KEVOTI-780214 format. One record per residue (C-alpha): x, y, z. Coordinates in steps of 0.1 Angstrom, whole numbers, padded with zeros to 4 digits, always signed. Layout:
XYZ/...
//
This chain:
+0203+0413+0322/+0215+0445+0338/+0222+0428+0372/+0245+0403+0356/+0266+0430+0341/+0267+0448+0374/+0278+0415+0391/+0305+0410+0364/+0318+0445+0370/+0318+0440+0408/+0337+0407+0404/+0364+0423+0382/+0368+0452+0407/+0372+0426+0436/+0398+0406+0417/+0418+0438+0408/+0417+0450+0444/+0432+0417+0456/+0459+0418+0429/+0468+0455+0429/+0459+0465+0465/+0493+0479+0471/+0500+0491+0436/+0469+0509+0422/+0446+0535+0436/+0408+0530+0437/+0405+0554+0407/+0431+0534+0387/+0413+0502+0395/+0380+0516+0383/+0397+0526+0351/+0413+0492+0347/+0379+0475+0351/+0366+0495+0321/+0397+0487+0300/+0395+0450+0307/+0358+0450+0298/+0367+0467+0265/+0395+0442+0258/+0374+0411+0263/+0344+0427+0245/+0318+0428+0274/+0309+0465+0278/+0272+0463+0283/+0244+0441+0296/+0238+0430+0260/+0274+0416+0257/+0274+0399+0291/+0267+0362+0294/+0258+0347+0328/+0278+0315+0334/+0259+0286+0350/+0276+0278+0383/+0290+0242+0387/+0281+0233+0351/+0300+0204+0336/+0311+0215+0301/+0322+0180+0291/+0311+0144+0290/+0324+0109+0284/+0329+0115+0247/+0355+0142+0252/+0392+0133+0244/+0419+0158+0236/+0447+0149+0212/+0479+0168+0218/+0502+0177+0189/+0526+0201+0174/+0514+0219+0143/+0542+0202+0123/+0542+0167+0140/+0532+0154+0105/+0545+0170+0073/+0547+0165+0036/+0582+0171+0023/+0589+0184-0011/+0617+0171-0033/+0629+0207-0039/+0662+0222-0030/+0646+0244-0003/+0635+0214+0018/+0602+0231+0024/+0567+0215+0027/+0545+0207-0003/+0515+0217+0019/+0515+0238+0051/+0517+0215+0081/+0484+0227+0096/+0465+0216+0065/+0484+0183+0065/+0475+0178+0102/+0438+0184+0096/+0437+0159+0066/+0455+0133+0088/+0432+0138+0118/+0401+0135+0096/+0414+0103+0081/+0427+0085+0111/+0414+0102+0143/+0380+0116+0135/+0361+0089+0154/+0382+0090+0185/+0389+0126+0194/+0368+0156+0202/+0395+0183+0207/+0429+0191+0193/+0455+0208+0214/+0479+0224+0190/+0510+0233+0210/+0521+0269+0205/+0516+0277+0168/+0531+0312+0168/+0566+0325+0157/+0591+0315+0183/+0629+0315+0190/+0634+0284+0213/+0618+0257+0234/+0598+0243+0204/+0573+0271+0205/+0572+0281+0242/+0594+0312+0236/+0570+0332+0216/+0581+0362+0194/+0546+0373+0184/+0514+0362+0200/+0492+0377+0173/+0501+0357+0142/+0505+0321+0132/+0540+0308+0125/+0540+0311+0087/+0560+0278+0084/+0529+0261+0098/+0501+0280+0081/+0479+0309+0089/+0448+0318+0109/+0425+0303+0082/+0441+0269+0089/+0436+0273+0126/+0400+0283+0121/+0395+0253+0097/+0405+0230+0125/+0384+0248+0151/+0353+0244+0129/+0356+0206+0130/+0371+0199+0165/+0373+0218+0198/+0405+0238+0197/+0429+0240+0227/+0454+0269+0226/+0483+0277+0248/+0484+0311+0265/+0522+0313+0273/+0516+0339+0300/+0547+0338+0322/+0573+0347+0296/+0580+0355+0260/+0610+0354+0236/+0640+0376+0242/+0637+0383+0204/+0601+0397+0207/+0594+0433+0198/+0583+0438+0233/+0617+0428+0247/+0636+0447+0220/+0616+0478+0232/+0626+0469+0268/+0663+0470+0257/+0657+0504+0241/+0635+0515+0271/+0609+0530+0247/+0577+0518+0231/+0552+0491+0240/+0569+0465+0261/+0596+0488+0276/+0581+0482+0310/+0566+0447+0306/+0594+0426+0321/+0602+0417+0357/+0636+0429+0370/+0654+0424+0402/+0687+0435+0418/+0716+0410+0419/+0716+0418+0457/+0680+0407+0461/+0674+0375+0481/+0664+0349+0455/+0676+0319+0474/+0640+0307+0481/+0629+0309+0444/+0615+0276+0432/+0621+0269+0395/+0626+0239+0372/+0660+0249+0358/+0696+0252+0368/+0705+0282+0347/+0711+0316+0363/+0678+0333+0373/+0688+0368+0363/+0697+0379+0328/+0719+0410+0325/+0706+0435+0299/+0723+0468+0290/+0697+0496+0284/+0700+0534+0279/+0689+0537+0316/+0716+0514+0328/+0720+0477+0333/+0688+0458+0341/+0686+0423+0355/+0656+0405+0340/+0640+0375+0357/+0641+0343+0336/+0624+0314+0353/+0632+0290+0324/+0660+0302+0301/+0676+0335+0291/+0657+0334+0259/+0624+0333+0279/+0621+0366+0297/+0594+0368+0324/+0566+0394+0324/+0559+0418+0352/+0522+0416+0360/+0525+0443+0386/+0522+0465+0355/+0484+0464+0346/+0493+0470+0309/+0507+0435+0308/+0474+0421+0320/+0455+0441+0294/+0479+0429+0266/+0471+0393+0276/+0433+0399+0277/+0437+0412+0242/+0455+0380+0232/+0428+0359+0248/+0401+0378+0229/+0419+0372+0196/+0422+0335+0203/+0385+0333+0212/+0377+0350+0179/+0398+0324+0160/+0378+0295+0175/+0396+0285+0207/+0374+0267+0232/+0400+0255+0257/+0428+0277+0271/+0459+0261+0285/+0476+0286+0309/+0512+0276+0305/+0535+0277+0335/+0510+0298+0353/+0523+0289+0388/+0553+0312+0383/+0533+0343+0372/+0538+0366+0402/+0572+0372+0416/+0583+0386+0450/+0620+0387+0458/+0626+0369+0491/+0598+0345+0485/+0595+0311+0465/+0578+0331+0437/+0555+0302+0430/+0518+0298+0437/+0515+0332+0452/+0481+0346+0462/+0482+0371+0433/+0488+0343+0408/+0457+0325+0420/+0437+0358+0418/+0449+0364+0382/+0435+0329+0373/+0402+0339+0389/+0402+0372+0370/+0408+0355+0337/+0381+0330+0344/+0356+0358+0352/+0365+0376+0319/+0363+0345+0298/+0332+0329+0312/+0312+0362+0309/+0320+0364+0272/+0322+0327+0262/+0306+0307+0290/+0313+0273+0274/+0350+0279+0272/+0373+0258+0295/+0405+0270+0313/+0432+0243+0321/+0461+0253+0343/+0495+0237+0335/+0512+0235+0369/+0540+0209+0370/+0543+0210+0408/+0537+0186+0438/+0502+0172+0439/+0489+0191+0469/+0499+0225+0454/+0485+0215+0420/+0451+0209+0435/+0449+0244+0448/+0443+0256+0412/+0407+0244+0414/+0402+0272+0439/+0366+0269+0452/+0355+0259+0417/+0363+0294+0407/+0398+0291+0392/+0407+0264+0366/+0379+0243+0351/+0405+0215+0349/+0440+0209+0362/+0467+0187+0347/+0468+0155+0367/+0506+0156+0368/+0511+0129+0394/+0494+0103+0371/+0522+0098+0345/+0551+0090+0369/+0529+0069+0392/+0512+0049+0364/+0544+0042+0345/+0562+0033+0377/+0534+0009+0385/+0538-0009+0353/+0576-0012+0354/+0577-0023+0390/+0546-0046+0389/+0533-0030+0421/+0503-0006+0422/+0505+0003+0459/+0516+0039+0454/+0491+0045+0426/+0463+0032+0447/+0473+0053+0477/+0474+0084+0456/+0441+0076+0440/+0425+0072+0474/+0438+0106+0485/+0425+0125+0455/+0393+0145+0462/+0365+0141+0437/+0363+0171+0415/+0333+0194+0421/+0308+0197+0394/+0321+0224+0370/+0357+0212+0375/+0375+0181+0365/+0410+0165+0360/+0429+0165+0328/+0445+0130+0326/+0475+0122+0305/+0505+0098+0307/+0526+0113+0279/+0531+0148+0265/+0555+0169+0244/+0575+0174+0277/+0589+0146+0297/+0575+0126+0327/+0576+0152+0355/+0591+0139+0388/+0582+0168+0411/+0546+0157+0412/+0558+0123+0425/+0577+0139+0454/+0561+0129+0486/+0545+0099+0468/+0576+0081+0459/+0608+0085+0481/+0641+0097+0467/+0655+0062+0462/+0624+0051+0443/+0625+0081+0421/+0662+0075+0414/+0655+0038+0406/+0627+0048+0383/+0648+0073+0365/+0676+0047+0361/+0651+0022+0346/+0640+0048+0320/+0677+0055+0311/+0682+0018+0305/+0653+0020+0280/+0670+0049+0261/+0655+0078+0281/+0672+0110+0294/+0669+0128+0327/+0666+0166+0331/+0677+0182+0364/+0666+0211+0386/+0683+0230+0414/+0667+0228+0448/+0664+0256+0473/+0696+0245+0491/+0716+0242+0458/+0713+0205+0453/+0705+0190+0419/+0675+0166+0417/+0659+0149+0388/+0631+0171+0374/+0618+0150+0345/+0625+0119+0325/+0625+0123+0287/+0614+0093+0269/+0588+0082+0244/+0560+0063+0262/+0562+0033+0239/+0598+0029+0249/+0592+0037+0286/+0571+0005+0287/+0593-0018+0267/+0602-0037+0298/+0602-0036+0336/+0628-0031+0363/+0639-0067+0355/+0648-0057+0319/+0633-0059+0284/+0606-0084+0277/+0580-0094+0251/+0551-0074+0267/+0558-0039+0253/+0525-0036+0233/+0502-0051+0259/+0518-0031+0286/+0514+0001+0266/+0477-0006+0259/+0472-0015+0295/+0486+0019+0305/+0460+0037+0284/+0432+0014+0295/+0440+0024+0331/+0441+0061+0322/+0410+0061+0299/+0386+0049+0326/+0397+0074+0353/+0377+0104+0365/+0385+0133+0343/+0391+0142+0306/+0417+0121+0289/+0445+0137+0268/+0466+0116+0244/+0498+0128+0228/+0499+0122+0190/+0531+0101+0194/+0513+0078+0218/+0485+0073+0193/+0511+0065+0166/+0535+0044+0188/+0564+0067+0180/+0597+0055+0196/+0626+0076+0210/+0640+0100+0184/+0677+0097+0190/+0686+0116+0158/+0666+0147+0169/+0684+0147+0203/+0717+0147+0185/+0706+0175+0162/+0691+0198+0189/+0711+0189+0220/+0678+0190+0239/+0666+0160+0260/+0629+0168+0253/+0635+0163+0216/+0635+0126+0222/+0596+0127+0222/+0591+0153+0195/+0595+0134+0163/+0584+0149+0131/+0567+0123+0108/+0568+0124+0070/+0532+0118+0060/+0540+0093+0033/+0563+0073+0055/+0537+0073+0084/+0508+0063+0062/+0529+0034+0048/+0536+0022+0083/+0499+0025+0094/+0488+0006+0063/+0510-0023+0074/+0488-0041+0098/+0519-0059+0113/+0537-0028+0122/+0538-0016+0158/+0524+0017+0147/+0493+0001+0132/+0488-0022+0162/+0490+0007+0186/+0465+0029+0167/+0441+0000+0163/+0443-0010+0200/+0440+0026+0213/+0412+0034+0189/+0392+0004+0201/+0396+0014+0237/+0387+0050+0230/+0356+0042+0211/+0344+0020+0239/+0352+0047+0265/+0333+0074+0245/+0300+0056+0247/+0299+0048+0285/+0280+0071+0308/+0300+0057+0337/+0331+0072+0322/+0317+0107+0324/+0346+0129+0338/+0325+0136+0369/+0310+0101+0374/+0316+0085+0408/+0350+0068+0413/+0360+0044+0441/+0394+0027+0444/+0393-0011+0448/+0417-0031+0471/+0427-0062+0451/+0463-0066+0461/+0495-0052+0445/+0492-0069+0411/+0457-0058+0401/+0449-0021+0398/+0412-0016+0401/+0385+0010+0405/+0348+0013+0401/+0329+0040+0382/+0292+0047+0384/+0273+0070+0360/+0258+0102+0373/+0223+0088+0369/+0235+0056+0387/+0223+0034+0358/+0257+0021+0348/+0285+0006+0368/+0319-0003+0354/+0346-0022+0373/+0380-0013+0357/+0405-0041+0365/+0441-0042+0351/+0468-0068+0356/+0499-0046+0360/+0523-0075+0361/+0540-0099+0337/+0524-0129+0354/+0489-0143+0353/+0467-0128+0381/+0433-0140+0394/+0405-0120+0410/+0376-0136+0429/+0342-0125+0418/+0333-0121+0455/+0361-0095+0458/+0344-0071+0434/+0309-0079+0445/+0291-0081+0412/+0253-0081+0418/+0242-0115+0406/+0208-0105+0392/+0226-0082+0367/+0241-0093+0335/+0277-0082+0335/+0299-0079+0304/+0336-0072+0297/+0333-0043+0273/+0368-0048+0259/+0365-0085+0252/+0328-0082+0244/+0321-0112+0265/+0296-0119+0293/+0308-0126+0328/+0299-0161+0339/+0286-0160+0375/+0292-0197+0378/+0329-0193+0379/+0345-0182+0412/+0373-0161+0398/+0385-0141+0368/+0418-0149+0352/+0439-0120+0338/+0467-0125+0313/+0498-0103+0318/+0487-0066+0313/+0451-0075+0305/+0424-0050+0313/+0387-0058+0318/+0360-0031+0319/+0332-0051+0335/+0298-0033+0330/+0262-0040+0339/+0254-0027+0304/+0266-0044+0273/+0277-0025+0242/+0304-0001+0232/
//
């Protein structure tokens, strides 16, 4: 309808006035509105969709599997050591055979040509890395599963054509990058790296100092230039056309820079997120935006805005707190954090995960665990073969930024040392996560029980490589066919839990959640479906000793028939207490099945 297009236009104008109030004139803003509408493809009332406010675009069946395009490959025997089939084709075949019944979406980590950081230093945003496949392969995946694509919006590769043009000071990209003076005050800048912030570049117009939040191969964009914004809207339009239904805004918190400020979470950054949401939801209203902001919990929550920024935010505090809970045998901090978390408004939700292609971030644990507890945690992970990456604080100190370790190895023991409970502890971690409010995401190497890749660390010299193994398809299938292998046991156990989760209305991402107080050895919470017809008590023994829970402590209504969905057993009201083996989880529901 005409009024919807007028509202869309007015919203764009407002966003741009906030972002560019001191940069562009009213006439320039009006022109930019038209350019953005053309870029996203909404130039008339016929093109304009009206998004339903506070609509949940997900349900309990949604689960996102995270993977690289070449996490599984088929090697040839030829001298060129290439692949007998492009990895994206191999990936789809493997997903269809092993994961089809347990996932709804596939997050393929950046699948574009890149120069470093395993894809997050993009050379060209418009083409698929030919070593992985092509756009047809991406579209083939997107026709069978929801497709989550990264928009690496803060920076690109120093080898990109845009940055080469910057070096020549001519052509597209010559004014795309943020520069500062070596005399500028950058002492307050918050960033997750210890490298020098400014990269010196010789140009025909003199030496420029380019801002590099992450590395000198990852040069930061200057969104003060509206042409950069237009370029990224063009990129988003392309990804929509290729089947993307979920956008991950990578490192978005660092987008806007101001010398003399922390240059993180600035007002303009939040307004850019709101602008992108307005553009996307008026052209593809079922599309979801997820912000990737690996920052302290309170700051992370701000990216919901007033249900007008991200549809979902990464629940970054969950991985360190949950893993720490299982290695210490004490759920006190996890419970306290859970109780402090606000329920997500309808139309927003949390993205829950406990492992990813990166490490276990420790900044989101700041203020939740003290410095000694974080250090003890990091030391425990190092004893299990993990590595620690560091960052420089505002006062020049170095603090642990993330722990790099495969999840299966992070849970091979406790602070007391190695033990025999690695597999049950690993499955317990996922059972705890799968029942929580939000959409779960599971890294492919968690689904496969992939251990630390020490060889890859030696080859790359990068700590994060420890959890970025590349499987040979034949070798992997052989291991999965061996029912006694850890890999087969992991996939079987996780698949069983996921299938149960996907059929429970009480596990809807926005269903009611209430944290239970059952001592330090039992982590518990209660979920209730939106229609209030189903309740599930999620109880996990997070210790290596038997634990008991009195039925009276969880207040099961006696005139209901309660069942443990995992064990597929009824709960006998005649007993006074439930007995939990080490790392056992019960999902106790008033509705059988699953």
